[in-house]
mmCIF file of the C-alpha atoms, coordinates in Angstrom:
data_MODEL
# 
_entry.id   MODEL 
# 
loop_
_atom_site.group_PDB 
_atom_site.id 
_atom_site.type_symbol 
_atom_site.label_atom_id 
_atom_site.label_alt_id 
_atom_site.label_comp_id 
_atom_site.label_asym_id 
_atom_site.label_entity_id 
_atom_site.label_seq_id 
_atom_site.pdbx_PDB_ins_code 
_atom_site.Cartn_x 
_atom_site.Cartn_y 
_atom_site.Cartn_z 
_atom_site.occupancy 
_atom_site.B_iso_or_equiv 
_atom_site.pdbx_formal_charge 
_atom_site.auth_seq_id 
_atom_site.auth_comp_id 
_atom_site.auth_asym_id 
_atom_site.auth_atom_id 
_atom_site.pdbx_PDB_model_num 
ATOM 1  C CA . MET A 1 1  ? 0.002   0.117   -0.062 1.00 0.00 ? 1  MET A CA 1 
ATOM 2  C CA . GLY A 1 2  ? 1.288   3.538   0.603  1.00 0.00 ? 2  GLY A CA 1 
ATOM 3  C CA . ASN A 1 3  ? 4.344   4.275   2.941  1.00 0.00 ? 3  ASN A CA 1 
ATOM 4  C CA . ILE A 1 4  ? 2.190   6.026   5.966  1.00 0.00 ? 4  ILE A CA 1 
ATOM 5  C CA . SER A 1 5  ? 1.403   2.817   8.041  1.00 0.00 ? 5  SER A CA 1 
ATOM 6  C CA . ILE A 1 6  ? -0.710  3.052   11.960 1.00 0.00 ? 6  ILE A CA 1 
ATOM 7  C CA . SER A 1 7  ? -0.663  0.438   14.494 1.00 0.00 ? 7  SER A CA 1 
ATOM 8  C CA . ASP A 1 8  ? -3.840  -1.411  15.085 1.00 0.00 ? 8  ASP A CA 1 
ATOM 9  C CA . PHE A 1 9  ? -2.949  -0.335  18.798 1.00 0.00 ? 9  PHE A CA 1 
ATOM 10 C CA . THR A 1 10 ? -3.252  3.496   18.257 1.00 0.00 ? 10 THR A CA 1 
ATOM 11 C CA . LEU A 1 11 ? -6.048  3.100   15.939 1.00 0.00 ? 11 LEU A CA 1 
ATOM 12 C CA . HIS A 1 12 ? -7.842  1.430   18.805 1.00 0.00 ? 12 HIS A CA 1 
ATOM 13 C CA . SER A 1 13 ? -7.291  4.481   21.078 1.00 0.00 ? 13 SER A CA 1 
ATOM 14 C CA . ILE A 1 14 ? -8.366  6.935   18.932 1.00 0.00 ? 14 ILE A CA 1 
ATOM 15 C CA . GLY A 1 15 ? -11.639 4.854   18.866 1.00 0.00 ? 15 GLY A CA 1 
ATOM 16 C CA . VAL A 1 16 ? -11.364 4.761   22.594 1.00 0.00 ? 16 VAL A CA 1 
ATOM 17 C CA . ILE A 1 17 ? -10.840 7.935   23.187 1.00 0.00 ? 17 ILE A CA 1 
ATOM 18 C CA . LEU A 1 18 ? -13.470 9.293   20.679 1.00 0.00 ? 18 LEU A CA 1 
ATOM 19 C CA . PHE A 1 19 ? -15.931 7.357   21.974 1.00 0.00 ? 19 PHE A CA 1 
ATOM 20 C CA . ARG A 1 20 ? -15.462 7.812   24.903 1.00 0.00 ? 20 ARG A CA 1 
ATOM 21 C CA . GLN A 1 21 ? -16.085 12.018  24.259 1.00 0.00 ? 21 GLN A CA 1 
ATOM 22 C CA . LYS A 1 22 ? -19.143 11.082  22.388 1.00 0.00 ? 22 LYS A CA 1 
ATOM 23 C CA . ARG A 1 23 ? -17.682 11.810  19.007 1.00 0.00 ? 23 ARG A CA 1 
ATOM 24 C CA . GLU A 1 24 ? -17.876 8.551   17.127 1.00 0.00 ? 24 GLU A CA 1 
ATOM 25 C CA . ARG A 1 25 ? -19.199 10.280  14.065 1.00 0.00 ? 25 ARG A CA 1 
ATOM 26 C CA . ILE A 1 26 ? -15.228 12.001  13.891 1.00 0.00 ? 26 ILE A CA 1 
ATOM 27 C CA . PHE A 1 27 ? -13.951 8.394   14.310 1.00 0.00 ? 27 PHE A CA 1 
ATOM 28 C CA . THR A 1 28 ? -16.097 6.949   11.569 1.00 0.00 ? 28 THR A CA 1 
ATOM 29 C CA . LEU A 1 29 ? -15.021 10.074  9.674  1.00 0.00 ? 29 LEU A CA 1 
ATOM 30 C CA . PHE A 1 30 ? -11.633 9.652   10.258 1.00 0.00 ? 30 PHE A CA 1 
ATOM 31 C CA . VAL A 1 31 ? -11.536 5.598   9.415  1.00 0.00 ? 31 VAL A CA 1 
ATOM 32 C CA . SER A 1 32 ? -13.219 6.216   6.243  1.00 0.00 ? 32 SER A CA 1 
ATOM 33 C CA . ASP A 1 33 ? -10.805 9.327   4.979  1.00 0.00 ? 33 ASP A CA 1 
ATOM 34 C CA . VAL A 1 34 ? -7.727  7.216   6.543  1.00 0.00 ? 34 VAL A CA 1 
ATOM 35 C CA . LEU A 1 35 ? -8.020  3.690   5.839  1.00 0.00 ? 35 LEU A CA 1 
ATOM 36 C CA . SER A 1 36 ? -7.856  3.566   2.284  1.00 0.00 ? 36 SER A CA 1 
ATOM 37 C CA . LYS A 1 37 ? -4.303  5.545   2.289  1.00 0.00 ? 37 LYS A CA 1 
ATOM 38 C CA . ILE A 1 38 ? -2.889  3.634   5.354  1.00 0.00 ? 38 ILE A CA 1 
ATOM 39 C CA . ASP A 1 39 ? -1.383  0.009   6.479  1.00 0.00 ? 39 ASP A CA 1 
ATOM 40 C CA . ILE A 1 40 ? -2.061  -1.113  10.311 1.00 0.00 ? 40 ILE A CA 1 
ATOM 41 C CA . VAL A 1 41 ? 0.460   -3.208  11.358 1.00 0.00 ? 41 VAL A CA 1 
ATOM 42 C CA . SER A 1 42 ? -0.193  -5.060  14.266 1.00 0.00 ? 42 SER A CA 1 
ATOM 43 C CA . LEU A 1 43 ? 2.257   -7.118  16.959 1.00 0.00 ? 43 LEU A CA 1 
ATOM 44 C CA . SER A 1 44 ? 3.033   -10.737 15.972 1.00 0.00 ? 44 SER A CA 1 
ATOM 45 C CA . ARG A 1 45 ? 2.301   -13.278 18.364 1.00 0.00 ? 45 ARG A CA 1 
ATOM 46 C CA . GLN A 1 46 ? 6.275   -13.649 18.845 1.00 0.00 ? 46 GLN A CA 1 
ATOM 47 C CA . ALA A 1 47 ? 6.540   -10.467 19.742 1.00 0.00 ? 47 ALA A CA 1 
ATOM 48 C CA . TYR A 1 48 ? 4.245   -10.225 22.597 1.00 0.00 ? 48 TYR A CA 1 
ATOM 49 C CA . LEU A 1 49 ? 6.963   -12.979 24.769 1.00 0.00 ? 49 LEU A CA 1 
ATOM 50 C CA . GLY A 1 50 ? 9.854   -9.722  24.458 1.00 0.00 ? 50 GLY A CA 1 
ATOM 51 C CA . LEU A 1 51 ? 7.593   -7.057  25.726 1.00 0.00 ? 51 LEU A CA 1 
ATOM 52 C CA . SER A 1 52 ? 8.300   -7.065  29.235 1.00 0.00 ? 52 SER A CA 1 
ATOM 53 C CA . GLU A 1 53 ? 11.922  -7.513  28.700 1.00 0.00 ? 53 GLU A CA 1 
ATOM 54 C CA . PHE A 1 54 ? 11.889  -4.673  26.169 1.00 0.00 ? 54 PHE A CA 1 
ATOM 55 C CA . LYS A 1 55 ? 10.229  -2.425  28.676 1.00 0.00 ? 55 LYS A CA 1 
ATOM 56 C CA . ASP A 1 56 ? 12.570  -3.071  31.704 1.00 0.00 ? 56 ASP A CA 1 
ATOM 57 C CA . GLU A 1 57 ? 15.194  -2.360  28.715 1.00 0.00 ? 57 GLU A CA 1 
ATOM 58 C CA . ASN A 1 58 ? 14.221  0.862   28.517 1.00 0.00 ? 58 ASN A CA 1 
ATOM 59 C CA . ASP A 1 59 ? 11.824  2.089   30.926 1.00 0.00 ? 59 ASP A CA 1 
ATOM 60 C CA . LEU A 1 60 ? 9.186   2.550   28.812 1.00 0.00 ? 60 LEU A CA 1 
ATOM 61 C CA . ASP A 1 61 ? 4.868   2.275   29.772 1.00 0.00 ? 61 ASP A CA 1 
ATOM 62 C CA . PHE A 1 62 ? 3.153   -1.028  27.508 1.00 0.00 ? 62 PHE A CA 1 
ATOM 63 C CA . ASP A 1 63 ? 1.702   1.034   24.532 1.00 0.00 ? 63 ASP A CA 1 
ATOM 64 C CA . ASP A 1 64 ? 5.249   2.741   23.971 1.00 0.00 ? 64 ASP A CA 1 
ATOM 65 C CA . SER A 1 65 ? 7.161   -0.756  24.273 1.00 0.00 ? 65 SER A CA 1 
ATOM 66 C CA . TYR A 1 66 ? 4.173   -2.009  22.389 1.00 0.00 ? 66 TYR A CA 1 
ATOM 67 C CA . GLN A 1 67 ? 4.774   0.790   19.509 1.00 0.00 ? 67 GLN A CA 1 
ATOM 68 C CA . CYS A 1 68 ? 8.090   -0.031  19.598 1.00 0.00 ? 68 CYS A CA 1 
ATOM 69 C CA . LYS A 1 69 ? 8.379   -3.302  18.549 1.00 0.00 ? 69 LYS A CA 1 
ATOM 70 C CA . VAL A 1 70 ? 5.909   -3.056  15.862 1.00 0.00 ? 70 VAL A CA 1 
ATOM 71 C CA . ALA A 1 71 ? 8.602   -0.276  14.352 1.00 0.00 ? 71 ALA A CA 1 
ATOM 72 C CA . GLU A 1 72 ? 11.200  -2.878  14.521 1.00 0.00 ? 72 GLU A CA 1 
ATOM 73 C CA . GLU A 1 73 ? 9.390   -5.440  13.416 1.00 0.00 ? 73 GLU A CA 1 
ATOM 74 C CA . ASN A 1 74 ? 8.150   -4.191  10.687 1.00 0.00 ? 74 ASN A CA 1 
ATOM 75 C CA . ASP A 1 75 ? 11.557  -1.573  9.826  1.00 0.00 ? 75 ASP A CA 1 
ATOM 76 C CA . LEU A 1 76 ? 8.899   1.536   10.241 1.00 0.00 ? 76 LEU A CA 1 
ATOM 77 C CA . ILE A 1 77 ? 9.805   5.114   11.595 1.00 0.00 ? 77 ILE A CA 1 
ATOM 78 C CA . ILE A 1 78 ? 8.287   6.316   14.829 1.00 0.00 ? 78 ILE A CA 1 
ATOM 79 C CA . VAL A 1 79 ? 6.777   10.295  14.402 1.00 0.00 ? 79 VAL A CA 1 
ATOM 80 C CA . THR A 1 80 ? 5.958   11.154  17.266 1.00 0.00 ? 80 THR A CA 1 
ATOM 81 C CA . MET A 1 81 ? 5.926   14.346  20.258 1.00 0.00 ? 81 MET A CA 1 
ATOM 82 C CA . ASP A 1 82 ? 6.273   11.836  22.946 1.00 0.00 ? 82 ASP A CA 1 
ATOM 83 C CA . LYS A 1 83 ? 10.290  12.881  24.500 1.00 0.00 ? 83 LYS A CA 1 
ATOM 84 C CA . ASP A 1 84 ? 9.935   8.717   26.104 1.00 0.00 ? 84 ASP A CA 1 
ATOM 85 C CA . PHE A 1 85 ? 10.929  7.518   22.615 1.00 0.00 ? 85 PHE A CA 1 
ATOM 86 C CA . GLU A 1 86 ? 14.308  9.317   23.366 1.00 0.00 ? 86 GLU A CA 1 
ATOM 87 C CA . ARG A 1 87 ? 15.297  6.308   25.478 1.00 0.00 ? 87 ARG A CA 1 
ATOM 88 C CA . VAL A 1 88 ? 15.054  3.722   22.427 1.00 0.00 ? 88 VAL A CA 1 
ATOM 89 C CA . LYS A 1 89 ? 16.584  6.336   19.427 1.00 0.00 ? 89 LYS A CA 1 
ATOM 90 C CA . LYS A 1 90 ? 19.473  4.417   18.965 1.00 0.00 ? 90 LYS A CA 1 
ATOM 91 C CA . LYS A 1 91 ? 17.794  1.270   18.633 1.00 0.00 ? 91 LYS A CA 1 
ATOM 92 C CA . ILE A 1 92 ? 14.815  1.801   16.523 1.00 0.00 ? 92 ILE A CA 1 
ATOM 93 C CA . LYS A 1 93 ? 14.058  4.815   14.308 1.00 0.00 ? 93 LYS A CA 1 
ATOM 94 C CA . VAL A 1 94 ? 12.665  8.294   15.866 1.00 0.00 ? 94 VAL A CA 1 
ATOM 95 C CA . LYS A 1 95 ? 11.281  11.260  14.412 1.00 0.00 ? 95 LYS A CA 1 
ATOM 96 C CA . PHE A 1 96 ? 10.491  13.991  16.522 1.00 0.00 ? 96 PHE A CA 1 
ATOM 97 C CA . ILE A 1 97 ? 7.965   16.538  15.415 1.00 0.00 ? 97 ILE A CA 1 
# 
């Protein structure tokens, strides 16, 4: 597909936030607009086994560890404003915006 990917975790998180805010229509508009233009990537079954160790090695929470492992498995660049990813920029490609 294209050269932009989003993790399933991120897509679910966007849905959770918008549904909590009673903005389901915004979520529907969002997915209608972007799903045909991006790839959705998931963590492999095997990689789940390494999440705890990755978290401990890098002092990250679950969601940041998940994003890193997905990026690592799929050779992706994480684009973020989250400074926690400073801890992994030598292991995973990270672009800070």
